[in-house]
C-alpha positions as CSV (number, residue, x, y, z in Angstrom):
1,X,117.2,65.9,123.3
2,X,113.8,67.9,124.0
3,X,115.5,70.6,126.1
4,X,118.2,70.7,123.2
5,X,115.2,71.2,120.7
6,X,113.5,73.6,122.9
7,X,116.7,75.8,123.3
8,X,117.0,75.7,119.6
9,X,113.3,76.9,119.4
10,X,113.7,79.7,121.6
11,X,116.9,81.0,119.6
12,X,114.8,80.9,116.6
13,X,112.2,82.7,118.1
14,X,114.7,85.3,119.1
15,X,116.4,85.4,115.8
16,X,113.0,86.5,114.2
17,X,112.3,89.5,116.8
18,X,116.0,90.6,117.6
19,X,116.2,94.3,116.5
20,X,117.2,94.9,112.8
21,X,119.1,97.3,110.9
22,X,117.2,99.0,107.9
23,X,118.6,102.0,106.0
24,X,116.8,104.9,104.2
25,X,118.2,106.1,101.0
26,X,116.5,109.7,102.6
27,X,118.3,113.2,102.1
28,X,118.9,114.7,105.5
29,X,117.8,118.0,104.2
30,X,114.3,115.7,104.3
31,X,114.2,116.0,108.0
32,X,113.4,119.7,109.3
33,X,116.6,121.3,111.0
34,X,116.7,120.6,114.5
35,X,117.3,118.0,116.8
36,X,120.4,116.0,117.9
37,X,123.3,115.3,115.6
38,X,126.6,114.3,117.2
39,X,129.9,113.6,114.9
40,X,130.9,110.3,115.5
41,X,134.3,108.3,115.5
42,X,133.3,105.1,114.7
43,X,130.0,103.5,114.0
44,X,127.9,102.3,116.6
45,X,128.4,98.7,115.7
46,X,129.5,97.0,112.4
47,X,127.2,96.9,109.8
48,X,127.0,96.4,105.5
49,X,125.7,100.1,105.9
50,X,129.1,101.9,107.3
51,X,132.4,101.6,105.1
52,X,135.9,102.7,107.1
53,X,136.1,106.3,106.5
54,X,132.4,107.5,106.4
55,X,131.6,110.5,108.1
56,X,128.9,109.6,110.3
57,X,126.4,111.3,112.7
58,X,124.7,110.3,115.8
59,X,120.8,111.1,115.5
60,X,119.3,109.0,117.4
61,X,116.5,110.4,119.5
62,X,116.8,110.3,123.1
63,X,113.2,109.2,123.7
64,X,110.6,106.4,122.8
65,X,108.3,107.5,119.8
66,X,105.2,106.9,122.6
67,X,106.0,107.8,126.1
68,X,106.3,104.3,128.4
69,X,106.5,102.3,125.5
70,X,109.9,100.9,125.2
71,X,109.8,99.2,122.1
72,X,109.2,102.3,120.1
73,X,112.6,103.4,121.1
74,X,115.7,103.0,118.5
75,X,118.7,101.4,119.9
76,X,120.7,104.1,117.4
77,X,119.7,106.3,114.4
78,X,122.9,107.6,112.2
79,X,123.2,109.6,109.3
80,X,126.0,108.3,107.2
81,X,127.0,111.9,105.1
82,X,129.4,110.2,103.0
83,X,126.4,107.6,101.3
84,X,123.6,109.6,102.2
85,X,122.0,106.7,104.1
86,X,120.2,107.1,107.4
87,X,120.7,103.6,109.1
88,X,118.7,102.4,112.2
89,X,118.4,99.6,114.4
90,X,115.8,99.1,117.0
91,X,112.8,96.8,117.4
92,X,110.1,96.4,114.7
93,X,107.7,98.7,116.1
94,X,110.1,101.8,116.6
95,X,111.3,100.8,113.0
96,X,107.7,101.1,111.9
97,X,107.1,104.1,113.6
98,X,110.2,106.3,112.0
99,X,109.3,105.0,109.2
100,X,106.1,107.0,109.4
101,X,108.0,110.2,110.4
102,X,110.1,109.8,107.2
103,X,107.6,109.5,104.9
104,X,109.5,108.5,102.2
105,X,106.8,109.8,99.8
106,X,107.7,113.3,100.5
107,X,111.3,112.9,99.6
108,X,112.5,116.3,97.7
109,X,113.2,114.4,94.4
110,X,112.9,115.0,90.9
111,X,111.9,112.5,87.8
112,X,114.9,112.1,85.1
113,X,113.2,110.9,81.6
114,X,115.0,109.2,78.9
115,X,113.5,108.8,75.6
116,X,114.8,106.4,73.1
117,X,114.3,106.4,69.3
118,X,114.4,103.0,67.3
119,X,114.6,102.5,63.3
120,X,113.4,99.5,62.7
121,X,114.4,97.7,59.2
122,X,111.9,95.6,57.2
123,X,110.7,92.7,59.0
124,X,112.8,93.6,62.4
125,X,111.8,94.3,66.1
126,X,114.3,96.3,68.4
127,X,115.7,94.3,70.9
128,X,116.3,94.9,74.1
129,X,119.9,95.7,73.8
130,X,119.4,97.4,70.7
131,X,121.2,100.9,70.2
132,X,118.7,103.8,69.6
133,X,119.0,106.0,66.6
134,X,118.1,108.9,68.7
135,X,118.3,109.4,72.4
136,X,117.5,112.7,74.4
137,X,116.5,112.9,78.8
138,X,114.9,115.7,80.6
139,X,114.9,115.8,84.2
140,X,111.6,117.4,86.0
141,X,110.4,117.7,89.4
142,X,107.7,115.8,90.6
143,X,104.3,116.4,88.9
144,X,105.9,119.6,86.9
145,X,105.8,119.6,83.4
146,X,109.4,119.5,81.2
147,X,109.4,121.1,77.7
148,X,112.6,120.1,75.2
149,X,112.6,121.4,71.8
150,X,115.9,120.8,69.8
151,X,117.5,119.5,66.8
152,X,119.9,116.5,67.1
153,X,121.8,115.8,64.1
154,X,118.8,115.0,61.6
155,X,116.2,114.8,63.9
156,X,113.8,117.7,65.3
157,X,112.2,116.8,68.9
158,X,109.4,118.4,70.1
159,X,108.8,116.9,73.6
160,X,106.7,117.6,76.8
161,X,106.1,115.3,79.5
162,X,104.5,115.5,83.0
163,X,106.1,112.9,85.1
164,X,104.4,111.9,88.6
165,X,106.2,109.7,91.3
166,X,103.9,107.5,92.6
167,X,104.2,108.8,96.5
168,X,104.1,105.5,98.6
169,X,105.8,103.2,96.1
170,X,109.4,104.2,96.9
171,X,111.0,101.0,98.1
172,X,112.4,98.3,95.6
173,X,109.4,99.3,93.3
174,X,109.4,103.0,92.6
175,X,106.7,103.9,90.5
176,X,105.7,106.8,87.8
177,X,102.7,107.6,85.8
178,X,103.9,109.9,83.1
179,X,102.3,111.8,80.6
180,X,104.0,112.3,77.3
181,X,103.3,114.3,74.2
182,X,106.3,113.6,71.5
183,X,106.8,114.9,67.9
184,X,109.8,113.5,66.1
185,X,110.8,114.5,62.3
186,X,113.1,113.1,60.3
187,X,113.5,114.0,56.7
188,X,110.3,114.2,55.2
189,X,108.3,112.6,57.7
190,X,106.8,113.4,61.4
191,X,105.9,110.8,64.2
192,X,103.6,111.9,67.0
193,X,102.7,110.2,70.3
194,X,100.3,111.3,72.7
195,X,99.6,109.2,75.7
196,X,100.3,108.2,79.5
197,X,102.0,105.4,81.1
198,X,103.0,103.5,84.1
199,X,106.6,102.6,84.9
200,X,108.9,101.0,87.2
201,X,112.0,103.1,87.6
202,X,115.1,101.7,85.6
203,X,113.0,99.8,83.3
204,X,112.0,100.5,79.6
205,X,108.3,100.7,78.5
206,X,107.2,101.0,74.9
207,X,105.8,104.1,73.8
208,X,104.6,103.4,70.6
209,X,105.8,101.9,67.0
210,X,105.2,102.7,63.4
211,X,105.8,100.7,60.5
212,X,105.3,101.8,56.7
213,X,106.6,100.0,53.7
214,X,108.6,97.9,56.0
215,X,110.3,100.5,57.7
216,X,109.2,102.3,60.9
217,X,110.1,103.4,64.2
218,X,109.6,102.3,67.7
219,X,110.1,104.6,70.9
220,X,110.8,103.7,74.3
221,X,110.9,105.8,77.6
222,X,113.1,105.1,81.0
223,X,112.5,106.3,84.2
224,X,114.8,107.3,87.4
225,X,114.4,108.8,90.4
226,X,117.0,111.8,91.3
227,X,117.5,112.7,94.8
228,X,118.2,116.5,95.5
229,X,121.9,115.8,95.0
230,X,121.5,114.6,91.5
231,X,122.2,110.6,92.8
232,X,120.0,108.1,91.1
233,X,117.6,106.8,93.7
234,X,117.4,102.7,93.0
235,X,116.3,101.6,96.3
236,X,114.7,103.4,98.9
237,X,114.7,101.3,101.9
238,X,117.0,98.2,102.3
239,X,117.5,95.8,105.2
240,X,120.8,94.1,106.4
241,X,120.7,90.1,106.1
242,X,123.1,88.0,106.3
243,X,126.1,90.6,106.1
244,X,124.3,92.2,103.0
245,X,121.7,95.1,101.9
246,X,118.9,93.7,100.4
247,X,115.9,95.8,99.5
248,X,112.8,94.8,101.2
249,X,110.8,91.8,100.1
250,X,107.6,92.6,98.9
251,X,105.0,89.7,99.1
252,X,102.2,90.6,96.8
253,X,99.7,87.9,96.7
254,X,97.0,87.0,94.4
255,X,94.1,85.9,96.3
256,X,94.4,82.3,97.2
257,X,93.1,79.5,100.1
258,X,95.4,78.2,102.2
259,X,95.1,75.8,105.3
260,X,94.1,79.2,107.7
261,X,91.5,80.6,105.0
262,X,91.0,83.0,102.3
263,X,94.6,85.5,101.9
264,X,95.1,88.1,99.9
265,X,97.5,91.3,99.9
266,X,97.3,94.8,97.9
267,X,99.2,97.7,97.8
268,X,98.1,100.8,100.2
269,X,99.1,104.1,100.5
270,X,99.8,105.0,104.5
271,X,97.9,108.3,103.7
272,X,94.7,106.2,103.1
273,X,94.9,104.2,106.4
274,X,95.6,107.7,108.1
275,X,92.2,109.1,106.8
276,X,90.6,106.3,108.2
277,X,92.6,106.3,111.4
278,X,90.3,107.8,114.3
279,X,93.0,109.8,116.0
280,X,93.4,111.8,112.4
281,X,95.1,115.2,113.3
282,X,96.6,117.7,111.5
283,X,99.6,118.1,113.5
284,X,101.5,119.6,110.7
285,X,99.6,122.4,110.4
286,X,98.3,123.1,114.0
287,X,100.9,125.7,115.9
288,X,98.8,124.1,118.9
289,X,99.0,120.6,118.2
290,X,101.2,117.8,120.1
291,X,104.7,118.2,119.3
292,X,106.8,115.2,118.3
293,X,108.9,113.4,120.8
294,X,112.5,115.0,121.2
295,X,114.5,114.1,118.3
296,X,111.5,113.4,115.9
297,X,111.0,115.7,113.8
298,X,107.5,114.9,113.3
299,X,104.8,113.1,115.4
300,X,104.4,109.7,114.2
301,X,100.7,109.1,113.0
302,X,100.1,105.3,113.7
303,X,100.8,103.1,116.6
304,X,99.3,99.7,116.2
305,X,100.0,96.4,118.2
306,X,102.2,93.9,116.3
307,X,100.9,90.5,114.8
308,X,102.8,87.6,113.5
309,X,101.7,86.1,110.4
310,X,101.7,82.5,110.0
311,X,104.2,80.4,108.1
312,X,103.5,80.3,104.3
313,X,101.0,83.0,104.4
314,X,103.4,85.6,103.1
315,X,107.5,85.8,102.6
316,X,107.7,88.7,104.9
317,X,111.2,87.7,106.1
318,X,109.3,86.7,109.4
319,X,108.9,90.3,110.4
320,X,105.8,91.0,112.4
321,X,103.5,93.4,111.3
322,X,100.9,95.9,112.2
323,X,97.4,94.7,113.3
324,X,95.0,97.0,111.5
325,X,91.8,95.3,112.2
326,X,90.2,97.7,114.3
327,X,90.4,100.2,111.8
328,X,88.5,98.1,109.6
329,X,85.7,97.9,112.5
330,X,82.9,98.8,110.4
331,X,83.3,95.3,108.1
332,X,81.9,93.3,110.7
333,X,85.2,90.9,110.6
334,X,84.5,87.3,111.8
335,X,86.3,85.5,114.3
336,X,89.6,84.4,112.9
337,X,89.6,87.5,110.0
338,X,92.2,90.1,110.3
339,X,93.8,92.7,108.7
340,X,97.3,93.6,109.3
341,X,99.5,96.1,107.5
342,X,103.6,96.5,106.4
343,X,104.5,100.0,106.9
344,X,107.9,99.4,105.0
345,X,106.2,98.2,101.9
346,X,103.1,99.6,102.1
347,X,101.0,96.4,101.7
348,X,97.8,95.5,103.1
349,X,97.3,91.6,104.1
350,X,93.9,90.0,104.3
351,X,93.1,86.8,106.1
352,X,89.5,85.8,105.8
353,X,87.4,82.8,106.2
354,X,85.6,83.4,103.2
355,X,85.4,86.0,100.2
356,X,82.9,87.8,101.5
357,X,85.5,90.5,103.2
358,X,87.2,91.2,99.7
359,X,84.1,92.3,98.4
360,X,83.7,94.7,101.2
361,X,87.2,95.8,100.9
362,X,86.6,96.5,97.3
363,X,83.8,98.4,98.0
364,X,85.5,100.6,100.4
365,X,88.6,101.3,98.7
366,X,86.9,101.4,95.2
367,X,89.8,100.2,93.6
368,X,92.2,103.5,94.9
369,X,94.9,100.9,95.8
370,X,95.3,99.7,92.4
371,X,97.2,101.0,89.6
372,X,95.9,100.3,86.1
373,X,98.0,98.6,83.7
374,X,99.5,99.5,80.6
375,X,98.2,98.1,77.5
376,X,99.5,98.1,74.0
377,X,97.0,98.4,71.4
378,X,98.4,97.3,67.7
379,X,96.4,97.5,64.3
380,X,98.0,95.7,61.5
381,X,97.1,95.9,57.8
382,X,99.2,97.3,55.0
383,X,101.0,99.2,57.8
384,X,101.5,98.7,61.7
385,X,100.8,100.8,64.4
386,X,101.0,100.6,68.3
387,X,100.8,102.8,71.3
388,X,100.9,102.2,74.8
389,X,97.9,103.4,76.9
390,X,96.7,103.0,80.4
391,X,93.4,101.0,81.1
392,X,90.8,103.7,80.9
393,X,93.3,105.8,79.3
394,X,93.7,107.5,75.5
395,X,96.6,107.4,73.1
396,X,97.4,108.5,69.7
397,X,100.3,107.2,67.4
398,X,101.1,108.7,64.0
399,X,102.9,109.5,60.9
400,X,102.7,112.9,58.8
401,X,104.4,113.8,55.6
402,X,106.2,117.0,55.2
403,X,103.1,118.8,54.4
404,X,101.8,117.8,57.4
405,X,99.2,115.6,55.9
406,X,98.4,112.5,58.0
407,X,100.0,109.3,56.1
408,X,98.4,106.7,59.0
409,X,97.2,107.1,62.8
410,X,95.6,105.3,65.5
411,X,93.9,107.1,68.2
412,X,92.1,104.5,71.0
413,X,91.2,104.3,74.2
414,X,91.0,100.6,75.8
415,X,89.6,99.1,79.2
416,X,91.1,95.8,80.7
417,X,88.0,93.4,81.8
418,X,88.2,91.9,85.2
419,X,90.5,89.3,85.4
420,X,92.6,90.6,83.0
421,X,90.7,88.1,80.5
422,X,89.1,90.8,77.7
423,X,90.3,93.9,76.5
424,X,87.7,96.5,74.9
425,X,89.2,98.8,72.6
426,X,87.7,102.0,71.1
427,X,89.7,102.7,67.8
428,X,89.9,104.8,65.0
429,X,92.3,104.5,62.6
430,X,93.1,107.1,59.3
431,X,95.4,105.8,56.4
432,X,96.5,107.5,53.0
433,X,95.9,110.7,51.5
434,X,93.0,111.4,51.0
435,X,92.2,110.0,54.4
436,X,90.7,106.4,54.6
437,X,89.0,106.4,58.5
438,X,87.7,103.3,60.0
439,X,86.2,104.1,63.4
440,X,85.1,100.9,65.5
441,X,84.6,99.0,69.3
442,X,86.2,95.9,69.3
443,X,86.9,92.8,71.7
444,X,89.9,90.7,71.9
445,X,91.3,88.4,74.6
446,X,94.7,89.7,76.3
447,X,97.7,88.9,74.3
448,X,95.2,87.6,71.5
449,X,94.2,89.4,68.0
450,X,91.0,89.7,66.1
451,X,90.0,90.7,62.5
452,X,88.2,94.3,62.5
453,X,87.6,94.5,58.6
454,X,89.3,94.2,55.4
455,X,90.3,96.0,52.3
456,X,90.8,95.4,48.6
457,X,91.2,96.7,45.0
458,X,90.6,95.4,41.7
459,X,93.6,92.8,41.5
460,X,94.9,92.9,44.8
461,X,94.6,90.8,47.6
462,X,92.5,91.6,50.7
463,X,94.2,93.0,53.3
464,X,92.7,92.1,56.7
465,X,92.8,95.2,59.5
466,X,93.7,92.9,62.9
467,X,93.4,94.3,66.3
468,X,95.8,92.7,68.9
469,X,95.8,94.0,72.6
470,X,97.7,92.9,75.8
471,X,98.8,94.2,78.7
472,X,102.0,95.4,78.6
473,X,104.1,94.2,81.9
474,X,107.3,95.7,82.6
475,X,108.9,92.4,82.0
476,X,107.8,92.3,78.7
477,X,108.9,95.7,77.4
478,X,110.0,96.5,74.9
């Protein structure tokens, strides 16, 4: 009986460390030309990433990424010309080092921005499955401005955006940060929105909403990542598990205390780790730098020992990760403390004996690993105005008549406090012709409301001005 249990235990360990199959949705054009490429009559072995009739090319590097280190050599590397995938199999160390030569953040890609405008009837909100009254889309290169001026039915559109693809979030969580300037005219009224938001791919985010006299507009934006061939890139990296292609598990874990100690996981760009590396070089620019191993189109930048994470600490499919504790020697890690890195999901996992280490890391990174969230700032009174802003960012929403006179407007910047409990809002509100101006700073609990003022005329009931602010999470949008 004991022997049978021991054999099962060995088989479990072998399964956890067996060579894995990983696919990158990465155009081969992203590689520099060169290296071996041989057309195959059949795949090297059955895989969910290969189908009958696929055109396959063997691009396996003939040598390990690190000389005399067998665990840095891939079993095989196949370019599936039909699907556009690069499919690999090998030990995790080889997979991780190849991932660094792929550098998904440098994929030549463009952002598609889809804008939907919804007309709101009295007392109604736009539902997720509502049909837009006006819709348009534009495609722009990463970081480059795009402008659209056109008439679509009764709508006059004047739109400008600068989409940025967040370079290290190109697995199942492709992210964008985008600056907008939008002017929409229908009939005698013009809606204007100026703001910037962050967004996940293929999910809508509400840019703004304006309601006057019980009717109004709501504007949403959706982002997609396009490869050079125009295909939508929905997942950057996938793993074959139990005969299915699965996006890699990302296990972002808020700080918590476990049996091993304090644990937290955060997103960190590999570029930040590279800047910390004592082996940092400019191999891509220096013609006399060490050349990449044969079959690799770039020299891998990292080679760290692998470490297993304890069961229950993180749900990372049992994958061993890179032990990068040595990069943080200056923080004087205590016995039992460890910092590991997942190069496929760009996550840093911190195991500490107490919370002191987290404070040191916060000082070291100064928030560079955090994406400020979107905040929805809403003012309600006689009318309702709402605009999305990035924490510490500014936003504007306004409506004007055919003479260009502002009917109502809200200009704001908002800051999310530590722990996401409270939000400070600076705002300037304009209403009516002639203009009534109200400018103030308020604080409100996340998701809560507070009264900032009120107005009343003789014979009419008092109208309170209510401020609401909340973290606008993707799953909450619209």
